[in-house]
C-alpha positions in Angstrom: -143.8 -36.3 -59.7 -141.4 -33.6 -58.9 -139.4 -32.5 -55.9 -140.9 -29.5 -54.1 -139.2 -26.3 -53.1 -140.0 -27.2 -49.4 -138.3 -30.6 -49.8 -135.3 -29.0 -51.5 -135.0 -26.5 -48.7 -135.1 -29.3 -46.1 -132.4 -31.1 -48.0 -130.2 -28.1 -48.2 -130.6 -27.5 -44.5 -129.7 -31.1 -43.7 -126.7 -31.1 -46.0 -125.5 -27.8 -44.6 -125.8 -29.1 -41.0 -123.8 -32.2 -42.0 -121.1 -30.0 -43.6 -120.9 -27.9 -40.5 -120.6 -31.0 -38.3 -117.8 -32.2 -40.6 -116.1 -28.7 -40.7 -116.2 -28.5 -44.5 -117.5 -25.8 -46.8 -119.8 -27.0 -49.5 -121.7 -26.1 -52.6 -125.1 -27.9 -52.5 -127.4 -28.1 -55.5 -130.9 -29.6 -55.8 -132.4 -30.3 -59.3 -135.9 -31.3 -60.0 -137.1 -34.3 -62.1 -136.2 -32.5 -65.3 -132.7 -31.8 -64.0 -133.3 -28.1 -63.7 -131.9 -26.2 -60.7 -134.5 -25.9 -57.9 -132.2 -24.7 -55.1 -128.5 -23.9 -54.6 -126.4 -22.7 -51.8 -122.6 -22.0 -51.6 -121.5 -22.0 -48.0 -119.3 -19.1 -46.9 -115.8 -19.8 -48.0 -116.7 -22.7 -50.3 -114.7 -22.9 -53.6 -116.3 -21.0 -56.4 -115.4 -23.7 -58.9 -117.3 -26.3 -57.0 -120.7 -24.6 -57.7 -120.7 -25.9 -61.2 -119.4 -29.3 -60.1 -122.3 -29.6 -57.6 -124.8 -28.8 -60.4 -123.2 -31.3 -62.7 -123.2 -34.0 -60.1 -126.9 -33.5 -59.4 -127.7 -33.6 -63.1 -125.6 -36.7 -63.6 -127.5 -38.4 -60.8 -130.8 -37.4 -62.3 -130.0 -38.1 -66.0 -129.1 -41.7 -65.2 -131.0 -42.2 -61.9 -127.9 -43.5 -60.1 -125.2 -42.1 -57.8 -122.6 -40.1 -59.8 -119.9 -42.3 -58.3 -121.5 -45.4 -59.8 -121.3 -43.7 -63.2 -117.6 -43.2 -62.4 -117.1 -46.9 -61.8 -118.8 -47.7 -65.1 -116.9 -45.1 -67.1 -113.3 -46.3 -66.4 -111.2 -47.4 -69.5 -112.7 -50.6 -70.7 -116.0 -50.0 -68.8 -119.4 -50.1 -70.5 -119.8 -46.3 -70.1 -116.2 -45.2 -70.9 -116.2 -41.5 -71.9 -119.8 -40.9 -70.9 -118.6 -37.9 -69.0 -118.2 -36.1 -72.3 -122.0 -36.3 -73.0 -124.9 -34.2 -71.8 -122.8 -31.0 -71.4 -120.1 -32.7 -69.5 -121.2 -35.0 -66.7 -119.3 -35.5 -63.4 -118.5 -39.1 -62.8 -117.2 -39.1 -59.2 -119.2 -39.3 -55.9 -121.4 -36.5 -54.6 -124.5 -36.8 -56.7 -127.5 -38.8 -55.5 -131.0 -39.3 -57.0 -133.9 -38.4 -54.8 -137.0 -40.7 -54.7 -140.5 -40.3 -53.4 -142.2 -42.8 -51.1 -143.3 -44.8 -54.2 -139.7 -45.1 -55.4 -140.0 -42.7 -58.3 -137.1 -40.4 -58.9 -138.2 -36.8 -58.3 -134.9 -35.0 -58.5 -131.3 -35.2 -57.3 -128.8 -33.6 -55.0 -125.2 -32.7 -55.9 -122.5 -31.6 -53.4 -119.0 -30.4 -54.0 -116.3 -28.7 -52.0 -114.2 -31.3 -50.3 -113.0 -34.8 -50.9 -115.4 -36.9 -52.9 -115.9 -39.1 -49.8 -117.0 -36.0 -47.8 -119.1 -34.7 -50.8 -120.9 -38.0 -50.8 -121.5 -38.1 -47.1 -123.0 -34.6 -47.2 -125.1 -35.5 -50.2 -126.4 -38.6 -48.4 -127.5 -36.4 -45.4 -129.3 -34.0 -47.8 -131.0 -36.9 -49.7 -132.2 -38.5 -46.5 -134.0 -35.3 -45.5 -136.2 -35.3 -48.6 
């Protein structure tokens, strides 16, 4: 199974709406089941450097089928995944990346959001993921 463009567009719209509600400017990236970009938007005024971070958060979430922030918890010094962020073309191991599942619980893609605090990034990503 794979996320569709229509689902990705709904996710982007929901994430953008949440970002507007929170008064933050975000980069929002959706990847498919193969971790390839399906949709991306940089809101007006969002940091240019956060575009790449949003992609890497989405890829991290898809590569390991868990929130990017969970990877961060496991990758601290002494943790079981210490230094994992150096693999796979540099992962992002802080919140803002969330896997997206279908009704059967299969991972079909992921969303990554960057442009504000990691707490805000995660909140906006949750809004987008919920719209899938």
